[in-house]
C-alpha positions as CSV (number, residue, x, y, z in Angstrom):
1,X,0.1,0.1,0.0
2,X,1.5,3.8,-1.0
3,X,0.0,6.3,0.7
4,X,0.8,10.1,-0.4
5,X,-0.6,13.1,1.6
6,X,-0.3,16.9,0.5
7,X,-1.2,20.3,1.6
8,X,-0.7,21.3,5.1
9,X,1.2,24.7,5.9
10,X,1.2,27.7,7.5
11,X,-2.0,29.3,8.0
12,X,-3.1,32.7,10.6
13,X,-5.8,32.0,13.1
14,X,-9.2,32.0,11.6
15,X,-7.9,31.2,8.5
16,X,-8.7,28.1,6.3
17,X,-6.3,24.6,4.8
18,X,-7.2,21.6,3.4
19,X,-5.0,18.0,3.3
20,X,-5.4,15.7,1.2
21,X,-4.3,11.8,1.2
22,X,-4.3,9.5,-2.1
23,X,-4.3,5.4,-1.4
24,X,-2.9,3.2,-3.7
25,X,-2.5,-0.5,-3.7
26,X,-4.6,-3.3,-2.0
27,X,-6.3,-1.9,0.9
28,X,-9.3,-1.7,2.8
29,X,-11.6,1.6,2.9
30,X,-13.9,0.3,5.3
31,X,-13.1,3.4,7.3
32,X,-11.1,6.5,6.4
33,X,-9.4,8.6,9.0
34,X,-7.5,11.6,10.0
35,X,-5.7,11.7,13.0
36,X,-3.4,14.4,14.8
37,X,0.0,14.9,17.2
38,X,0.8,18.0,18.7
39,X,4.3,19.0,19.3
40,X,5.5,16.7,22.9
41,X,1.7,15.3,22.9
42,X,0.1,11.8,21.9
43,X,-2.1,11.0,18.7
44,X,-5.3,12.4,18.6
45,X,-8.3,11.1,16.4
46,X,-9.9,13.9,14.6
47,X,-12.3,12.4,12.2
48,X,-13.6,9.2,9.8
49,X,-15.9,8.3,7.2
50,X,-17.5,4.8,7.0
51,X,-18.1,4.1,3.2
52,X,-20.8,1.3,4.1
53,X,-22.8,3.8,5.9
54,X,-21.6,6.9,4.1
55,X,-21.5,8.6,7.7
56,X,-18.8,10.9,9.0
57,X,-17.9,11.3,12.9
58,X,-15.5,13.6,14.5
59,X,-13.9,14.8,17.5
60,X,-15.5,17.3,19.4
61,X,-13.3,20.0,19.3
62,X,-13.5,20.2,15.2
63,X,-16.8,19.8,14.8
64,X,-18.5,22.4,12.9
65,X,-14.8,23.3,11.6
66,X,-13.8,20.5,10.0
67,X,-15.3,18.0,7.2
68,X,-13.8,14.8,6.2
69,X,-14.7,13.6,2.5
70,X,-13.9,11.1,0.5
71,X,-13.5,10.3,-3.1
72,X,-13.5,6.5,-3.7
73,X,-12.9,6.6,-7.4
74,X,-9.6,8.5,-6.5
75,X,-9.1,6.8,-3.9
76,X,-8.2,9.8,-2.1
77,X,-9.6,11.2,1.4
78,X,-9.3,15.0,2.2
79,X,-9.8,17.2,5.4
80,X,-11.0,20.7,5.0
81,X,-10.1,23.0,8.0
82,X,-12.0,26.3,8.8
83,X,-12.0,28.9,11.7
84,X,-8.5,27.2,12.4
85,X,-7.0,27.7,16.0
86,X,-3.7,27.8,17.3
87,X,-4.2,24.2,19.3
88,X,-5.0,23.1,15.9
89,X,-1.1,22.8,15.3
90,X,-0.1,19.4,14.6
91,X,1.2,16.7,12.1
92,X,-1.8,15.1,10.3
93,X,-2.2,11.5,9.1
94,X,-4.4,10.0,7.2
95,X,-4.9,6.5,8.3
96,X,-7.2,3.4,7.3
97,X,-7.6,-0.4,8.6
98,X,-4.2,-1.4,6.8
99,X,-2.6,2.1,6.2
100,X,-0.9,5.1,7.8
101,X,0.0,8.0,6.1
102,X,3.4,9.7,6.3
103,X,2.1,13.1,7.9
104,X,2.1,16.8,6.7
105,X,2.3,19.5,9.0
106,X,-0.3,22.0,9.6
107,X,0.8,25.0,12.0
108,X,-1.7,27.5,13.0
109,X,0.5,31.0,13.8
110,X,0.0,34.7,13.9
């Protein structure tokens, strides 16, 4: 399984940013998730999309600000982030049942 993440970068508080993750090879897409790790902290689940029911789930602190979406034809998942806060600064990883991305950095700073 090959995973390529892209997007991320530096954004001011209140700004928006998107990250994406394209998966190739033999993989399970039962669920597609985003996980993040802030500096000096552990992994934190952010959001998941379950393909069998077409539903999304979000960690409370990102509800209403982040949107997870999936293009199964392109084997790509996205995370659109709005109203970004300092505390959203982290390395963001895409993850599924049998894959894990290399991570892309999102930094919220003025």
